[in-house]
C-alpha positions in Angstrom: -4.2 -52.2 162.6 -5.4 -54.0 165.8 -7.5 -51.8 168.0 -7.1 -51.7 171.8 -9.3 -53.8 174.2 -10.6 -52.4 177.4 -9.1 -55.5 179.1 -5.4 -54.7 179.4 -4.3 -58.3 179.3 -5.9 -58.8 175.9 -3.7 -56.2 174.4 -0.6 -58.3 175.2 -0.1 -61.1 172.5 2.8 -62.6 174.4 0.7 -62.9 177.6 -2.1 -64.5 175.6 0.3 -66.9 173.8 1.9 -67.8 177.2 -1.5 -68.7 178.8 -3.0 -70.5 175.8 0.0 -72.2 174.1 2.5 -72.8 176.9 0.2 -73.2 179.9 -2.6 -75.0 177.9 -5.4 -72.9 179.4 -8.7 -72.8 177.6 -10.2 -69.5 176.2 -12.9 -69.7 179.0 -10.2 -70.1 181.7 -8.3 -67.1 180.3 -11.6 -65.2 180.1 -12.3 -65.8 183.9 -8.8 -64.3 184.7 -9.5 -61.2 182.6 -13.1 -60.7 183.4 -14.6 -61.2 180.0 -16.1 -63.9 177.8 -14.5 -66.8 176.1 -15.7 -65.5 172.7 -13.8 -62.2 173.3 -10.6 -64.1 174.1 -11.0 -66.3 171.0 -11.6 -63.2 168.8 -8.5 -61.5 170.2 -6.3 -64.5 169.7 -7.4 -64.6 166.1 -6.4 -61.0 165.6 -2.9 -61.8 167.0 -2.6 -64.9 164.8 -2.8 -67.4 167.6 -4.5 -70.5 166.2 -7.3 -72.0 168.3 -7.2 -75.7 169.2 -9.7 -78.1 167.6 -12.3 -79.7 169.8 -10.4 -83.0 169.9 -7.2 -81.1 170.9 -9.1 -79.1 173.5 -10.5 -82.2 175.2 -6.9 -83.3 175.9 -6.4 -80.3 178.2 -9.7 -80.0 179.8 -10.5 -82.6 182.4 -14.0 -83.8 182.0 -14.7 -86.8 184.2 -16.7 -89.6 182.7 -19.6 -91.1 184.5 -17.9 -94.5 184.0 -15.0 -94.7 186.5 -12.7 -96.9 184.3 -12.8 -94.3 181.5 -11.1 -91.8 183.8 -8.1 -94.1 184.1 -5.8 -93.3 181.1 -3.4 -96.1 181.9 -6.1 -98.7 182.1 -7.6 -97.4 178.8 -4.3 -97.5 177.0 -3.7 -101.1 178.3 -7.0 -102.3 176.9 -7.0 -100.4 173.6 -3.3 -100.3 172.6 -1.7 -103.3 174.3 -4.6 -105.8 174.3 -6.0 -104.4 171.0 -9.6 -104.4 172.3 -12.2 -102.5 170.2 -14.2 -99.5 171.5 -17.3 -101.8 171.6 -15.4 -104.4 173.7 -14.2 -101.7 176.2 -17.8 -100.3 176.2 -19.1 -103.6 177.5 -16.3 -103.8 180.1 -17.1 -100.4 181.6 -20.9 -100.7 181.3 -21.3 -97.7 179.0 -24.3 -97.3 176.7 -22.4 -96.6 173.5 -18.9 -97.0 172.2 -18.7 -93.2 171.7 -18.1 -92.8 175.4 -15.0 -94.9 175.0 -14.0 -92.9 171.9 -14.3 -89.6 173.7 -12.2 -90.9 176.6 -9.5 -92.0 174.1 -9.4 -88.5 172.6 -9.2 -87.0 176.1 -6.2 -89.0 177.0 -4.5 -88.4 173.6 -4.7 -92.1 172.6 -4.9 -92.3 168.8 -8.2 -93.7 167.7 -8.0 -96.4 164.9 -9.3 -95.7 161.4 -12.2 -97.9 160.2 -9.7 -100.1 158.3 -7.4 -100.4 161.3 -10.3 -101.2 163.4 -11.4 -104.0 161.1 -7.9 -105.5 160.9 -6.9 -105.1 164.5 -6.8 -108.3 166.5 -8.5 -110.4 163.8 -7.4 -113.9 162.9 -5.0 -113.4 160.0 -5.2 -115.5 156.8 -1.4 -115.8 156.5 -1.2 -113.9 153.3 2.3 -113.5 152.1 3.4 -111.1 149.3 5.4 -113.3 146.9 6.1 -110.8 144.1 6.6 -113.2 141.2 3.4 -115.1 142.0 1.3 -112.0 142.9 2.6 -109.7 140.1 2.6 -112.5 137.5 -1.0 -113.2 138.4 -1.8 -109.5 138.2 -0.4 -109.5 134.6 -3.1 -112.1 134.1 -6.6 -112.5 135.5 -5.9 -111.6 139.2 -6.6 -108.3 140.7 -6.4 -105.9 143.7 -9.6 -104.3 144.9 -10.3 -101.6 147.5 -13.5 -100.2 148.9 -12.5 -96.5 148.7 -10.1 -95.9 145.8 -9.3 -92.4 147.0 -8.5 -93.2 150.7 -5.2 -94.4 152.1 -7.2 -95.6 155.1 -9.1 -98.2 152.9 -6.9 -101.2 152.4 -7.0 -103.5 149.3 -7.4 -107.2 149.0 -6.0 -109.7 146.5 -8.3 -112.0 144.5 -7.9 -114.6 141.8 -10.2 -117.3 140.3 -9.8 -120.1 137.7 -11.7 -123.1 136.6 -8.8 -125.4 137.4 -8.6 -126.4 141.1 -4.9 -127.5 141.0 -3.9 -124.2 139.4 -5.6 -122.1 142.1 -4.1 -124.4 144.8 -0.6 -124.0 143.4 -1.0 -120.2 143.6 -2.6 -120.4 147.1 0.3 -122.4 148.5 2.7 -119.6 147.7 0.5 -116.7 148.9 -1.1 -118.5 151.8 1.5 -121.0 152.8 -0.1 -121.9 156.2 -3.8 -121.8 155.5 -4.0 -122.3 151.7 -6.5 -125.2 152.0 -8.9 -123.0 154.0 -8.5 -120.1 151.5 -9.5 -121.9 148.3 -13.3 -121.8 147.7 -15.5 -122.8 144.9 -18.4 -120.9 143.3 -20.9 -121.3 140.5 -20.9 -119.0 137.5 -23.3 -118.9 134.7 -21.9 -118.7 131.1 -23.9 -119.1 127.9 -26.7 -120.7 129.8 -24.4 -123.2 131.5 -23.4 -123.4 135.2 -19.6 -123.6 135.6 -17.6 -124.2 138.8 -14.8 -121.9 139.5 -12.2 -121.9 142.3 -10.9 -118.7 143.9 -8.8 -117.2 146.5 -9.1 -113.9 148.3 -7.0 -112.3 150.9 -8.2 -110.1 153.8 -7.8 -106.4 153.4 -4.1 -105.7 154.0 -2.3 -102.5 154.6 0.9 -103.9 153.0 -1.0 -104.2 149.7 -1.7 -100.4 149.5 1.5 -99.4 147.8 1.1 -102.2 145.2 -2.5 -101.1 144.6 -1.4 -97.5 144.0 1.1 -98.7 141.4 -1.1 -101.2 139.5 -4.3 -99.1 139.8 -3.1 -95.4 139.7 -5.5 -92.5 139.9 -4.0 -91.2 136.6 -5.5 -94.2 134.8 -8.9 -93.8 136.4 -8.0 -96.7 138.8 -7.7 -99.1 135.8 -5.1 -101.8 136.0 -1.8 -100.8 134.3 1.8 -102.2 134.2 4.0 -100.4 136.8 7.2 -99.1 135.3 9.3 -100.4 138.2 8.1 -104.0 137.5 11.1 -106.3 137.0 10.1 -109.5 135.3 11.5 -112.8 136.5 10.9 -116.4 135.2 8.3 -116.7 138.0 6.4 -113.7 136.6 6.4 -115.2 133.1 5.2 -118.6 134.4 2.2 -117.3 136.3 1.3 -114.9 133.5 1.4 -117.7 131.0 -0.6 -120.0 133.2 -3.3 -117.3 133.6 -3.4 -115.7 130.2 -1.2 -117.7 127.8 -2.3 -119.9 125.0 -0.4 -122.2 122.6 -1.2 -124.2 119.5 0.5 -125.9 116.7 0.2 -124.4 113.2 -2.0 -126.1 110.7 -0.3 -127.7 107.8 2.2 -130.5 107.0 5.8 -131.2 107.4 7.9 -128.7 109.3 5.1 -126.2 109.6 3.0 -128.7 111.6 5.8 -128.7 114.3 5.8 -124.9 114.7 4.2 -123.7 118.0 2.5 -120.3 118.4 2.3 -118.8 121.9 0.2 -115.8 122.6 -0.3 -113.8 125.9 -3.8 -112.4 126.0 -2.7 -109.0 127.3 -5.3 -106.8 125.5 -6.4 -105.2 128.7 -3.1 -103.2 128.8 -2.3 -100.2 126.6 0.2 -100.3 123.7 2.8 -98.5 125.9 2.4 -101.2 128.6 2.9 -103.9 125.9 6.1 -102.2 124.6 7.4 -102.0 128.2 6.8 -105.7 128.7 8.3 -106.6 125.3 11.5 -104.6 126.3 11.7 -106.5 129.6 11.3 -109.9 127.9 14.0 -109.0 125.3 16.5 -107.3 127.6 16.2 -109.8 130.6 15.7 -113.1 128.8 16.5 -112.5 125.1 13.0 -113.5 124.2 11.8 -111.6 121.1 8.1 -110.9 120.7 5.8 -109.0 118.4 2.4 -107.4 118.8 -0.6 -109.2 117.4 -3.7 -107.2 116.5 -7.1 -108.1 117.9 -10.5 -106.4 117.7 -11.1 -105.9 121.4 -9.5 -104.3 124.4 -6.5 -102.1 123.5 -6.3 -103.9 120.2 -3.0 -105.8 120.9 -1.7 -109.0 122.4 1.9 -110.1 122.8 3.0 -113.1 120.6 6.2 -115.0 121.1 8.1 -115.3 117.9 8.0 -118.9 116.7 11.8 -119.2 116.9 11.7 -118.1 120.5 9.3 -120.7 121.8 12.0 -123.1 123.0 13.7 -120.3 124.9 10.4 -119.2 126.4 9.7 -122.7 127.7 13.2 -123.1 129.0 12.8 -119.8 130.9 9.5 -120.6 132.6 10.4 -124.3 133.3 8.1 -127.3 133.2 4.4 -127.2 133.9 3.8 -127.3 137.6 0.1 -128.4 137.5 -1.5 -131.2 135.5 -4.5 -129.3 134.3 -2.4 -126.8 132.4 0.0 -129.3 130.8 -1.8 -128.8 127.4 -0.2 -125.4 127.2 3.3 -127.0 127.1 3.6 -128.3 123.6 
């Protein structure tokens, strides 16, 4: 039971709600009307179930003039921050403020949404022209490519796409699809040490991109510990198979004589995926293209790879088409 206050107005929840919610008065302003303190008003509202505003919400209704005149002009601030996409640091310099926090507080006061860290980094930047071409991107993700994000648990942290390979023409071929305008600027080389030798690799990497977030959530779900999996809504196309084969496929002729020497073995090095992922991919290849496969046991990863049945090799090559880059022609037997 709620006891009575010696201040009559504080016994009327509807009056309190009218002043605080409808008229947007602060607890201190209401206290002045009643003749008490702001703390008494806040405590009384809590008893009546009237939720107090947060500090950021309160700033929107209490006019506190900034010492920097331009930060008192909501329209000017909106024009610079929203329309011209200037950062708080840039606006800080324009108004002559000491820190960008003065700008941030002004944005909150005028109810202008403040960008997240990721939005701030991506706002008004020079874009790299990254285009989500699903067969190319997802086919590469079935292979060696990946998506990476700084904070795996935050939707405000955006992923980037990356891929590397020792063959320059292969990386360029992928880059032309994913970065059609700036692909030549995107491809970069780097030196990697392997078994005491220095090897040159070529790679591509996109800027952090909000549009990649739903793809990251599917390929790197929290349920797998953010380890790459095969999404169950993936729909394989010939393009998927082509890029998967270029990345992680191998082929060789069987040893022997006569007809056996003409038999070709194709294996997709898919041991990073679980057996369930393998079976899903096998079903897709069979149901969509009629390509029969079997699992080949290995001693690492999940313990399995996908092998194309020898009789299915011609169908597999017909499905993915001819080799698009000279450096990988050795895979097409």
